[in-house]
N, C-alpha and C positions, 0 to 999 in steps of 0.2 A: 519344482517349487522349492525343495530343500536347497538346490543349487543357488536359486535366486536369493533366498534368505541368507545363505552363507556369504554371498557377495555383499549384501546389505550390511551384515555385521562387520565384514572386513572394512568397508567404507567408513562405518561409524567408528571403528577402532582407529583408523588413520586420522579421522577428524579429531578424536579425543586426544591422541598423541600430539597432533599439531597444535591443538588448543593449549595443552600443557606446556609445550615448548614456547608458545607465544606468551603465556603467563610468566614463565621463568624469565624470558627475555624482557618482558615488561617490568618485572621486579628489578632487574639490573638497571633498566632505564631510570626507574624511580630513584635508585641510589645515586646514579649519576646526577640527577636533578638536585639531590641534596648537596652534592659537591659544588654545583653551580651556585647554590644559595650562599654557601660559605665564601665563594669567590666574590659574590656581590657584596657581602658584608665587609670583606677586606678592602674592597674598592672604595668604601666610604672613608677610608683613612689613608689612601695612597699618596696624597699630597702632604700629609702631616709631617712637619719637621721644621728645624731651624737651619737656615741657609745663610752663608756668609761670603762676602767678597770685599776685600780691603776693609774699609771702616763702615760698610753697610751690612745690616742684618735684616733678613726677611723671615718672618714667622708665618707659617701657613697652617690653617686648621680647617678641615672639611666639616661643614655643618650637616651636609647630606650629599647625595650623589651628584647634585647639580649646583651646589653653592659652596664657595671657598672663601673663608675669612682670611684676610691678609693684613699684616702689619709690617711696615718698612721703617726702620729707624736708621738714620744716617747722620753724618757729621762726626767730628773728632770725639765727642762725648755721647753721641747718639741722641742729642737733644731734639733733633728734627724728626718728624715722623709723618707717615701717610697710612691711613687705615680705612679699609672698606671691604666690600664683598664682590667676588668675581663669579662669573658663570662658567661652569665646567662642561667641556665637551671632549670626551675621550681623555687623552693625557694632557690636555691644555685648558687653561682657565684665563678668561679675559674680562676686563672691566674698563669702562670709560667714565671718567669723573670730570665734569666741566669740559675743558678742552684737552685733558690729559688721558693717555691710554696706558694700560698696564697689562702685560701678558706673562703668564707663567707656564712653561712647558717642561714636563718631566723627562729627564734624560738620565737613565741609570740611577745613580745615587746623588743626583744634582738636579738643578732646574736651569733652564735658559730663560732669563728675564729680559724683556724688552719694554722700553717705555720712551715716550717723547718728553718726559719731565727732565728738563735740563739739569736739575740738581742731582739726578740719580744716574748711575752707571749701568748700562745694559751689558749683558754677558752671562757667563756661566757662574752660578753660585753653588758651592759645594755644601752638602748637608753635614752639619757639625754635631747635631744632637736630635733626639726625638722631641716631639711636641704633642703631648697627650691632653686628654680632656681636662685633667686637673691643672695642667700648666696654662691652658687657654682660659679656664675659669679664674685662676689666680691672677692672671694679667688683666682680665677685662671685667670681672664681676665682683670679686672680693677675696679676702683671705680664707682659704679652705679650712683653716684652723677653727673658724667659727661657723662653719657651714651647718653642722648638726646641732644647732641650738633650738630653743623653744620658739625662736622667731623664724620658723621655716614652714611653709605650707601653701597649698592652693585652697582658696576660700570662695564661697558663693553667698550672694545676698540678692534675691530676686534675679534680675537680669544683669547683675554686676558680678564680675569675676576678679579675684585678687590673687596676686603672687607675692609672697613675702620670703625674704631670706636675710640673714645677718651678713653685713659687708665686712665689718671689723669689730674691734672691741666695743666701740661706742655708737656705731650706726647700723640701722636696718633699712633696707630698700623695700618699698611697697609699691607695686604697680597694679592699679585698678582700672579695668575697662568696663564701661557701661554705655550701651547704645553706640554712639559714634564719638564718645569722649574718652579721654584717658588721663589718669593722674599717676605720674611716675616720679616719686620723690624719695628723698632720704630722711630718715627720722632719727633724732637723738634718743639714746636709751637713758631715761631718767633713773635716779637712784631707786625709785619704787617699782621699776620695771616697765612703767608706762612709756610709750613712744610719743615724741613731741616734734613737731615740724612748724617752722615759720617760713612761709613762702610769699614774698612780696608783702602785701598788707594782710594776708590771711594766716590763720593759725589752726593747726589740726592736732588731734590727740587720738592715739590708738591704745586701747586697753585689752590685754590678752585675757581670755576667759578659758574655762574648761572645754568649751565647745568650739571656740574660734576667737574672734575679737570684735570689739565695738569701736566703730569709727565715729568720731564726733568733731564737728567744726566748732572750734572754740571762738574764732573770730573770722567774720566774713559773711557775705550775703548768700553765697551759693552753698547749698547743703546737699548737693547731688549724690554724694557718696556716703552720707550719714546712714548708720544702721548697724545691725548686729549680724556679722558674717559667720557662717558655719564652715568649719574646716572639712575639706574633702579628703585630703591626703597630704602626707609629707612629700616634698619634692626631691628629685634627684638633680644632680648638676646638669645632666643632659636636658631635663625638662625645663630648667631655668634658662639654659642657653637657647633653647628652641622657642620659648615663649616670651622672654624678656630681652629686648634689644636696645 
């Protein structure tokens, strides 16, 4: 009987040692998983950069793992441009716009650009500089100098949601979605701090309050967005880029 119990304890001991080794191995596996997460984060920016060939400049900015915003300026003074968004698959992003196609493939520190747009040149474009969030924001949304002003925030009123940020010294952009409608307009900053906008025959006014803002239709039959909006939070550049297009 003692011999049998001894064998049982030996088996249990081996099992416990094996379990400990498994837990140790599992812990190492978890750490490896953390490294993978970091790589996934860096993959969100792998296309980011300014690329050039002759008189053509391509600016690329990844909005997420699957979406690439691109801006192509060309001509002697860069007066002509093409801007849109491409779908990312591995190290390649593609887009079709009307009858034109655009493809961007990462090759080391450059991109292979191909297009059937007769005004643009396909070929290798070398990376000449970084293109970060603040650069993309400054080019497409507004002067970052005025970003952290009192005209910044996400607001709610019933089933309406508003995003607001200051574009430059004199203008504020306000994007409001309600049900299936949207109002995305720029407002002038009046001397008293009130925001004012004339859009076709309509006229709107926004007054900033301690809790949010009051939207008022000064002129016009539609008053869908009128009301007192409550501030939810101050927005980051990334939140504006993802929610206001």
